[in-house]
C-alpha positions as CSV (number, residue, x, y, z in Angstrom):
1,M,-15.5,19.3,2.2
2,S,-18.3,16.7,2.5
3,I,-17.9,13.2,2.1
4,L,-20.6,13.7,-0.9
5,A,-17.9,16.4,-2.4
6,R,-15.1,14.4,-1.8
7,G,-16.7,11.0,-3.2
8,R,-16.9,13.1,-6.7
9,R,-13.7,12.9,-6.9
10,W,-13.6,9.2,-7.2
11,P,-14.1,9.1,-11.2
12,L,-11.1,11.1,-11.5
13,V,-9.0,9.1,-9.4
14,L,-10.2,6.0,-11.5
15,L,-9.0,8.1,-14.7
16,L,-5.7,8.8,-13.7
17,S,-5.1,5.2,-12.4
18,A,-6.2,4.0,-15.6
19,G,-3.8,6.2,-17.5
20,A,-0.7,5.2,-14.7
21,A,-1.5,1.5,-15.7
22,S,-1.5,1.7,-19.2
23,W,1.8,3.5,-18.9
24,L,3.3,0.4,-16.8
25,A,1.6,-1.9,-19.4
26,G,3.3,-0.2,-22.4
27,S,6.7,-0.6,-20.6
28,A,6.0,-4.2,-20.1
29,Q,6.3,-4.7,-23.4
30,A,9.5,-2.8,-23.8
31,A,11.4,-4.2,-20.4
32,A,13.9,-1.8,-19.5
33,P,17.7,-3.0,-19.7
34,G,19.8,-4.1,-17.1
35,D,21.4,-1.2,-16.8
36,A,18.7,1.1,-16.4
37,L,17.2,-0.9,-13.6
38,A,20.4,-0.8,-12.2
39,S,20.3,3.2,-12.3
40,Y,17.0,3.1,-10.6
41,A,18.1,1.0,-7.8
42,E,20.7,3.4,-7.2
43,R,18.1,6.1,-7.4
44,Y,15.8,4.2,-5.0
45,A,19.1,4.2,-2.5
46,A,19.6,7.7,-2.7
47,S,16.0,9.0,-2.6
48,C,13.7,6.7,-0.9
49,A,15.8,4.7,1.3
50,A,16.4,6.9,4.0
51,C,12.4,6.6,4.7
52,H,11.1,3.3,3.1
53,G,14.4,1.2,4.2
54,A,17.3,-0.1,2.0
55,N,15.1,-3.3,1.1
56,G,11.8,-1.6,1.2
57,V,11.4,-2.9,4.7
58,S,10.4,0.8,7.3
59,T,11.6,1.3,10.0
60,Q,10.2,4.7,10.8
61,A,6.5,5.1,12.4
62,L,3.9,5.8,9.9
63,V,6.1,5.4,7.0
64,P,5.0,2.0,4.7
65,S,7.3,-0.7,3.7
66,L,7.2,-0.7,0.0
67,A,9.1,-4.2,0.0
68,G,6.2,-6.7,-1.9
69,Q,4.0,-4.1,-3.3
70,P,2.9,-4.8,-6.9
71,S,4.9,-2.2,-9.3
72,F,1.2,-1.6,-10.7
73,Y,0.3,-0.3,-7.6
74,A,3.4,1.6,-7.1
75,V,3.0,3.2,-10.4
76,T,-0.5,4.4,-9.7
77,Q,0.5,5.7,-6.5
78,L,3.7,7.9,-7.5
79,F,1.1,9.2,-10.3
80,L,-1.4,10.3,-8.0
81,F,1.1,11.8,-5.7
82,R,3.1,13.6,-8.8
83,G,-0.4,15.3,-9.4
84,G,-1.1,15.8,-5.8
85,R,-4.4,13.6,-5.6
86,R,-2.7,11.9,-2.5
87,D,-2.5,14.4,0.4
88,N,1.1,13.7,1.2
89,P,3.3,17.1,0.8
90,A,6.8,15.1,1.4
91,M,5.9,12.5,-1.5
92,T,4.4,15.1,-3.6
93,A,7.5,17.2,-3.4
94,V,9.4,13.9,-4.2
95,A,7.3,12.9,-7.4
96,Q,6.7,16.1,-9.1
97,G,10.4,16.1,-10.0
98,M,9.9,12.8,-11.9
99,S,9.0,12.2,-15.5
100,D,6.9,9.4,-16.9
101,A,9.7,7.1,-17.1
102,D,10.7,7.6,-13.4
103,L,7.6,6.4,-12.4
104,R,8.2,3.3,-14.4
105,G,11.5,3.0,-13.4
106,F,11.0,3.4,-9.7
107,S,8.0,0.9,-9.8
108,E,9.3,-1.5,-11.8
109,H,12.0,-1.4,-9.0
110,I,10.1,-1.6,-6.2
111,G,7.8,-4.5,-7.5
112,K,11.1,-6.2,-7.3
113,L,12.0,-6.0,-3.4
114,A,11.6,-9.1,-1.7
115,P,8.6,-9.2,0.5
116,A,9.7,-9.3,4.0
117,N,8.1,-8.6,7.9
118,P,8.6,-5.0,8.9
119,A,10.0,-3.8,12.0
120,P,7.2,-3.9,14.6
121,A,5.4,-0.8,15.3
122,A,6.7,1.6,18.4
123,G,5.3,-0.5,21.7
124,A,4.9,-3.9,19.9
125,A,8.1,-5.6,21.4
126,T,5.7,-8.0,23.2
127,P,4.2,-10.8,21.5
128,P,0.9,-10.1,20.1
129,D,-2.5,-10.4,21.7
130,K,-4.0,-13.2,20.5
131,P,-7.6,-12.5,21.2
132,A,-7.0,-9.1,18.9
133,L,-5.2,-11.2,16.5
134,A,-8.5,-13.8,16.7
135,R,-10.7,-10.4,16.8
136,G,-9.0,-8.9,13.7
137,A,-9.3,-12.1,11.3
138,A,-12.8,-12.5,11.9
139,L,-13.2,-8.9,10.9
140,A,-11.3,-9.9,7.8
141,R,-13.6,-12.5,6.9
142,Q,-16.5,-10.4,7.6
143,L,-15.2,-7.5,5.4
144,H,-14.1,-9.8,2.5
145,C,-10.3,-8.8,2.6
146,T,-9.1,-11.3,0.5
147,G,-11.9,-10.7,-2.2
148,C,-9.8,-7.5,-3.6
149,H,-6.3,-8.3,-2.0
150,G,-5.8,-11.8,-2.7
151,S,-5.8,-15.4,-0.3
152,D,-2.5,-14.2,0.5
153,L,-3.1,-10.5,1.2
154,A,-0.4,-10.0,-1.2
155,G,-2.3,-7.7,-3.5
156,G,-1.8,-7.4,-7.0
157,K,-1.8,-5.0,-10.2
158,Q,-3.7,-1.6,-8.5
159,V,-4.4,-3.5,-5.3
160,P,-1.7,-3.1,-2.6
161,R,-0.1,-5.6,-0.2
162,L,-1.4,-5.7,3.1
163,A,0.6,-8.9,4.7
164,G,3.3,-7.9,6.9
165,Q,2.9,-3.8,6.4
166,R,3.8,-1.8,9.3
167,E,1.0,-2.0,11.5
168,D,1.0,1.6,12.6
169,Y,0.7,2.7,9.3
170,L,-2.3,0.1,8.3
171,L,-4.2,1.6,11.3
172,H,-3.6,5.4,9.9
173,A,-4.5,4.1,6.4
174,L,-7.9,2.8,7.8
175,Q,-8.8,5.6,10.0
176,G,-8.3,7.6,7.0
177,F,-10.6,5.4,4.8
178,R,-13.3,5.2,7.9
179,S,-13.2,8.9,7.6
180,A,-13.1,9.2,4.0
181,Q,-9.9,11.8,4.5
182,R,-8.2,9.4,2.1
183,I,-9.6,8.1,-1.4
184,G,-9.1,5.4,-3.2
185,Y,-10.1,4.1,-6.7
186,T,-13.9,3.6,-6.0
187,P,-15.5,4.6,-2.1
188,A,-15.3,0.6,-1.5
189,M,-12.9,1.0,1.2
190,S,-14.8,3.8,3.0
191,E,-18.0,1.9,2.5
192,A,-16.5,-1.2,4.0
193,L,-15.2,0.6,7.1
194,A,-18.1,2.8,7.7
195,G,-19.3,2.1,11.3
196,V,-16.3,0.1,12.3
197,S,-15.3,0.7,15.8
198,A,-11.6,2.4,16.6
199,D,-10.9,-0.8,18.7
200,A,-11.8,-3.2,16.1
201,L,-9.7,-1.2,13.3
202,A,-6.5,-1.5,15.9
203,D,-7.5,-5.3,15.8
204,L,-7.8,-5.7,11.8
205,A,-4.2,-3.5,11.4
206,L,-2.7,-5.8,13.8
207,F,-4.1,-9.0,11.8
208,L,-2.7,-7.8,8.9
209,S,0.5,-6.8,9.8
210,R,1.4,-10.3,11.3
211,F,-0.5,-12.3,8.6
212,N,1.9,-14.5,6.2
213,S,1.5,-17.0,3.6
214,A,1.6,-19.7,6.5
215,D,-1.7,-18.2,7.3
216,A,-3.2,-18.6,4.2
217,A,-2.1,-21.9,3.9
218,A,-3.4,-22.7,7.0
219,G,-6.7,-21.3,6.0
220,S,-7.5,-23.1,3.1
221,R,-7.1,-26.7,4.6
């Protein structure tokens, strides 16, 4: 499929995302009772923790951490997985059996998981390369990452948290957006990353994975 043909799918993804967002907004007006939230915590432990970590911090290669992700973002992604609009057979298989209430329940639980630094990616036991971090920071400024993902890169609403995400997963996602194999709500990510070299993407993934609130505070001085 050509990039142009894939581009025609973005309006549909926007429509689907808006529908998912409206469900969550509706649930916010009538919050789930405590026992229901506890039930989804138990279901998360049974169905999600083996891959994404008991506290939402992944220790598995190419599996994202969920801790700190906005519930709005989580419900939208679950909706897209359920409909097969995101290409991940394992997640689609999990989400296909979820009701609308399940999407809300799981996403609300995920939204309550406290952010934490993920385990280093394979081969990242040594301290990070400071020049690579600096190059990644410069690229993040050039691409205006904070314009959508926030000054602390914590995301919000339907925009994902990047700070502290697994480095290998970030690199995989960035590569997907650059090649237009992974679609977003708009073409913005693919357009921003077009022409960025493989080495530069690696620097950016490293910087984002090591970013924390202290970095944001220092940058605002």
